[in-house]
C-alpha positions as CSV (number, residue, x, y, z in Angstrom):
1,M,-7.8,-19.6,0.5
2,F,-10.6,-17.1,1.0
3,D,-10.8,-17.9,4.7
4,K,-7.0,-17.3,5.0
5,I,-7.4,-13.8,3.3
6,I,-10.2,-13.0,5.8
7,N,-8.2,-14.0,8.8
8,Q,-5.2,-11.9,7.5
9,I,-7.5,-8.9,7.1
10,K,-8.8,-9.3,10.7
11,E,-5.2,-9.5,12.0
12,I,-3.9,-6.5,10.1
13,A,-6.9,-4.3,10.7
14,E,-6.5,-4.9,14.5
15,L,-2.7,-4.2,14.3
16,S,-3.3,-1.0,12.2
17,W,-5.7,0.3,14.8
18,Q,-3.5,-0.6,17.7
19,K,-0.5,1.1,16.1
20,G,-2.5,4.3,15.7
21,W,-2.1,4.1,11.9
22,A,-5.9,3.9,11.2
23,E,-7.6,6.7,13.2
24,R,-11.4,6.9,12.6
25,N,-11.9,5.5,9.1
26,A,-8.3,5.9,8.0
27,G,-6.6,3.2,6.0
28,N,-7.8,1.0,3.2
29,F,-6.8,-2.0,1.1
30,S,-7.4,-3.9,-2.1
31,I,-6.6,-7.6,-2.8
32,R,-6.8,-9.1,-6.2
33,I,-8.9,-12.3,-5.9
34,T,-9.7,-13.1,-9.5
35,S,-8.2,-16.6,-9.3
36,L,-10.7,-17.6,-6.7
37,Y,-13.7,-16.9,-8.9
38,S,-15.1,-17.5,-12.4
39,S,-15.5,-13.9,-13.7
40,D,-18.6,-14.8,-15.7
41,N,-20.3,-16.5,-12.8
42,F,-19.4,-13.7,-10.5
43,Y,-20.8,-11.1,-12.9
44,S,-24.1,-13.0,-13.3
45,S,-24.8,-14.0,-9.7
46,N,-24.3,-10.7,-7.9
47,E,-26.2,-7.5,-7.9
48,L,-23.5,-5.1,-9.2
49,H,-23.6,-1.3,-8.8
50,K,-21.8,0.8,-11.4
51,I,-19.2,3.3,-10.4
52,K,-18.3,6.3,-12.4
53,L,-14.5,7.0,-12.3
54,N,-13.5,9.9,-14.5
55,N,-10.6,9.3,-16.9
56,F,-10.0,5.7,-15.7
57,D,-8.8,3.3,-18.4
58,S,-9.7,-0.2,-17.5
59,S,-7.7,-1.8,-20.3
60,G,-5.4,-4.5,-18.9
61,I,-7.6,-5.4,-16.0
62,E,-10.8,-6.5,-17.7
63,G,-12.4,-9.3,-15.8
64,E,-10.4,-8.8,-12.7
65,I,-12.0,-9.0,-9.3
66,F,-10.8,-7.1,-6.2
67,L,-11.7,-7.2,-2.6
68,V,-11.8,-3.6,-1.4
69,S,-12.4,-2.0,2.0
70,C,-15.6,0.1,2.1
71,A,-15.7,3.9,2.3
72,G,-16.1,5.0,5.9
73,S,-15.1,1.7,7.4
74,R,-13.0,1.7,10.5
75,M,-10.2,-0.8,10.9
76,R,-11.2,-1.5,14.5
77,D,-14.6,-2.7,13.1
78,I,-13.0,-4.5,10.2
79,S,-11.0,-6.5,12.7
80,K,-14.2,-7.9,14.3
81,S,-16.3,-8.5,11.3
82,P,-14.4,-7.9,8.0
83,Q,-17.1,-9.1,5.7
84,D,-19.4,-6.3,6.8
85,H,-16.8,-3.7,5.8
86,F,-15.5,-4.8,2.4
87,C,-17.0,-5.0,-1.1
88,Y,-16.1,-6.7,-4.3
89,V,-15.0,-4.5,-7.3
90,F,-15.3,-6.0,-10.7
91,I,-14.2,-4.8,-14.1
92,K,-16.5,-5.6,-17.1
93,N,-16.6,-4.1,-20.6
94,G,-14.6,-1.0,-19.6
95,N,-16.9,-0.3,-16.6
96,V,-16.2,-0.6,-12.8
97,Y,-18.8,-2.3,-10.7
98,Y,-19.0,-3.1,-7.0
99,T,-21.2,-5.3,-4.8
100,S,-21.1,-6.1,-1.0
101,I,-21.9,-9.2,1.0
102,S,-25.4,-7.7,1.7
103,N,-25.8,-6.5,-2.0
104,S,-26.3,-3.1,-0.5
105,D,-25.4,0.0,-2.6
106,K,-24.6,1.8,0.6
107,N,-21.3,-0.2,1.2
108,K,-19.3,1.6,-1.5
109,P,-15.6,1.0,-2.0
110,S,-12.9,3.2,-0.5
111,S,-12.6,6.9,-1.5
112,E,-9.0,5.9,-2.6
113,L,-10.4,3.4,-5.1
114,I,-8.9,5.1,-8.1
115,S,-5.4,4.8,-6.5
116,H,-6.0,1.1,-5.8
117,L,-7.2,0.3,-9.3
118,E,-4.4,2.2,-11.0
119,T,-1.8,0.6,-8.7
120,Q,-3.3,-2.9,-9.2
121,K,-3.3,-2.3,-13.0
122,A,0.4,-1.3,-12.8
123,L,1.2,-4.5,-10.9
124,I,-0.8,-6.7,-13.3
125,N,0.9,-5.1,-16.4
126,S,4.3,-5.7,-14.9
127,D,3.5,-9.3,-14.1
128,S,4.1,-8.7,-10.4
129,I,3.3,-11.4,-8.0
130,N,1.9,-8.8,-5.6
131,H,-1.9,-9.0,-5.2
132,A,-2.4,-6.9,-2.1
133,V,-2.2,-3.1,-1.8
134,L,-2.4,-1.4,1.7
135,H,-2.7,2.3,2.6
136,L,-2.2,3.4,6.2
137,H,-1.5,6.7,8.0
138,A,1.7,5.5,9.6
139,T,2.5,8.2,12.2
140,E,6.3,8.1,12.1
141,L,6.4,8.1,8.3
142,I,4.0,11.0,8.0
143,T,6.1,12.9,10.6
144,L,9.2,12.7,8.4
145,T,7.3,14.4,5.6
146,H,6.7,17.5,7.8
147,F,10.5,18.2,7.7
148,P,10.9,20.3,4.6
149,D,14.5,19.3,4.1
150,L,13.6,15.6,4.1
151,C,10.8,15.8,1.5
152,S,12.6,14.0,-1.3
153,A,13.0,10.4,-2.2
154,E,16.8,10.7,-1.8
155,N,16.7,12.0,1.7
156,L,13.9,9.7,2.9
157,N,15.8,6.7,1.5
158,K,18.9,7.8,3.3
159,I,17.1,7.9,6.6
160,I,14.8,4.9,6.3
161,L,17.4,2.6,4.8
162,S,20.3,3.6,7.2
163,M,18.6,3.8,10.6
164,H,18.3,0.0,11.0
165,T,20.2,-2.9,9.5
166,E,17.0,-4.8,8.6
167,S,15.5,-2.0,6.5
168,L,17.8,-2.5,3.5
169,Y,17.1,-6.2,3.5
170,F,13.3,-6.0,3.6
171,L,13.0,-2.8,1.5
172,P,15.6,-3.5,-1.2
173,K,13.9,-1.3,-3.8
174,G,13.7,1.6,-1.4
175,I,11.2,4.4,-0.8
176,G,9.2,6.4,-3.3
177,F,8.0,9.9,-2.5
178,I,5.0,11.9,-3.9
179,P,4.8,15.6,-2.9
180,F,1.4,16.7,-1.6
181,E,-1.6,15.8,-3.7
182,I,-5.3,15.9,-2.9
183,P,-6.4,12.4,-1.7
184,G,-8.6,10.3,-3.9
185,T,-7.7,12.1,-7.1
186,N,-6.5,10.8,-10.5
187,E,-3.2,12.6,-10.1
188,I,-2.2,10.9,-6.9
189,A,-3.3,7.6,-8.4
190,R,-1.3,8.2,-11.6
191,L,1.9,9.1,-9.6
192,T,1.5,6.1,-7.3
193,A,1.0,3.7,-10.2
194,E,4.3,5.1,-11.8
195,L,6.2,4.3,-8.6
196,I,4.6,1.1,-7.3
197,T,6.7,-1.4,-9.2
198,K,9.9,0.6,-8.7
199,N,9.8,1.0,-5.0
200,D,8.8,-1.2,-2.0
201,L,7.0,1.7,-0.2
202,I,5.6,5.0,-1.4
203,L,5.2,8.0,1.0
204,W,2.4,10.5,0.3
205,E,3.6,13.8,1.8
206,K,1.7,14.7,5.0
207,H,-0.8,11.9,4.3
208,G,0.5,8.4,4.7
209,C,2.0,5.5,2.8
210,I,1.0,2.8,0.3
211,V,2.6,-0.5,-0.4
212,S,2.0,-3.6,-2.5
213,A,2.9,-7.2,-1.5
214,T,2.0,-10.8,-2.0
215,D,-0.5,-10.5,0.8
216,I,-1.8,-8.0,3.3
217,R,0.4,-9.3,6.1
218,E,3.5,-8.8,4.1
219,A,2.3,-5.3,3.1
220,F,1.8,-4.4,6.8
221,D,5.3,-5.7,7.7
222,M,6.9,-3.4,5.1
223,I,5.2,-0.4,6.6
224,D,6.2,-1.6,10.1
225,I,9.8,-1.9,9.2
226,A,10.0,1.5,7.5
227,S,8.1,3.1,10.5
228,K,10.6,1.5,12.9
229,S,13.5,3.3,11.1
230,A,11.6,6.6,11.1
231,A,10.9,6.2,14.8
232,I,14.6,5.6,15.5
233,Y,15.5,8.8,13.6
234,L,12.8,10.8,15.5
235,E,13.9,9.5,18.9
236,L,17.5,10.5,18.2
237,K,16.3,13.9,17.1
238,K,14.3,14.3,20.4
239,C,17.6,13.4,22.3
240,R,19.3,16.2,20.3
241,I,21.6,13.7,18.7
242,L,22.4,14.1,15.0
243,P,21.2,10.7,13.5
244,L,24.0,9.8,11.2
245,G,22.8,6.3,10.4
246,L,24.8,3.6,8.7
247,C,27.8,5.0,6.9
248,N,28.4,4.2,3.2
249,D,30.9,1.5,4.0
250,Q,28.5,-0.2,6.4
251,I,25.7,-0.1,3.8
252,E,28.0,-1.5,1.1
253,R,28.9,-4.4,3.4
254,L,25.2,-5.1,4.2
255,K,24.4,-5.0,0.5
256,L,27.2,-7.5,-0.2
257,H,25.9,-9.7,2.7
258,Y,22.3,-9.5,1.6
259,G,23.2,-10.1,-2.1
260,I,21.9,-6.7,-3.2
261,I,23.2,-4.7,-6.2
262,K,22.4,-1.3,-7.5
263,A,21.1,-1.0,-11.1
264,D,19.6,2.1,-12.8
265,N,19.6,3.9,-9.5
266,T,17.3,1.3,-7.9
267,I,18.4,-1.0,-5.1
268,I,17.3,-4.6,-6.0
269,F,18.1,-8.1,-4.9
270,Q,20.5,-10.0,-7.0
271,D,19.2,-13.1,-8.7
C-alpha cells in the first residue's frame, strides 16, 4: 500500500509540474497514513521534531500520522525522488511532531501545514473516506479569481459547472470560494476546514485551490476537471464570445441523468 502511495505521488508531482500548476516550490499535499502504522511504534522508533502551531487544537486527531510534502520542495524533484521531499507529521499528547526519512530537522513540513491539519481534522470528524489533501496553483482557476465580478461561490459554480457536461458529474458538491487571505495562516486554514466537507474543490482568491479525495490521483483529477471548465470559459472570452454555458434546463436534465439532487443549497449525489 505504501509503495502505491509513493508511485501516485511521483505521477501527480510530475503532472502538476507539466501543467504549470507547481512553479518553483508551489503546491503541497498531505495524506493520512495512520492505518499503515502502529502509532506507538512510530512514536518510539523515529526522531521526532516538535512543531509549534499557534492556536491549533489537535483534539480529534490524536495519534494520527500524515505524510506531508516538505517546505521548499519542488514538484519536479518530488516526481523523481519523493521520499527525499516529504516528511511524516505525527500528533501526540496535543503536540505536533515531524520526522523525515533522513531524520533531519531541515526537512520541515509545508508552510501550509496548518491548512492541511485543519482540513484533515474536518475530514476525520465528519467520517469522510477522503485521506488525501492536495493544494496546487492551477493557472486557469486562479485566473477566474482575477475577475472581480466572478469572485463569489455562486458565480464560480455557475461557470465551472456549466462549461462542460462532465463537471457536474465529477464535482457534484460544487466549488467553495475563500476571498483573499494570507497563505499559511490560521484564518485561511479555519475557512478551508469549514468548507472542505461541503464542497468538492475550494478556490483561494488569487492563490490556488485545495481539494480532498480518497487518494492524491483522485484529488488531482478534480482540479483537472475544474481547470478544464475554466479554460473553456477563458478561451471563449478571448474569442470575444459571451460564454453562456449550459442552460438551466440542460443542467436539470444532466442532474436527472446523473442521479443528482439539490438539498440545503448543496448539489449532492442521490443515494
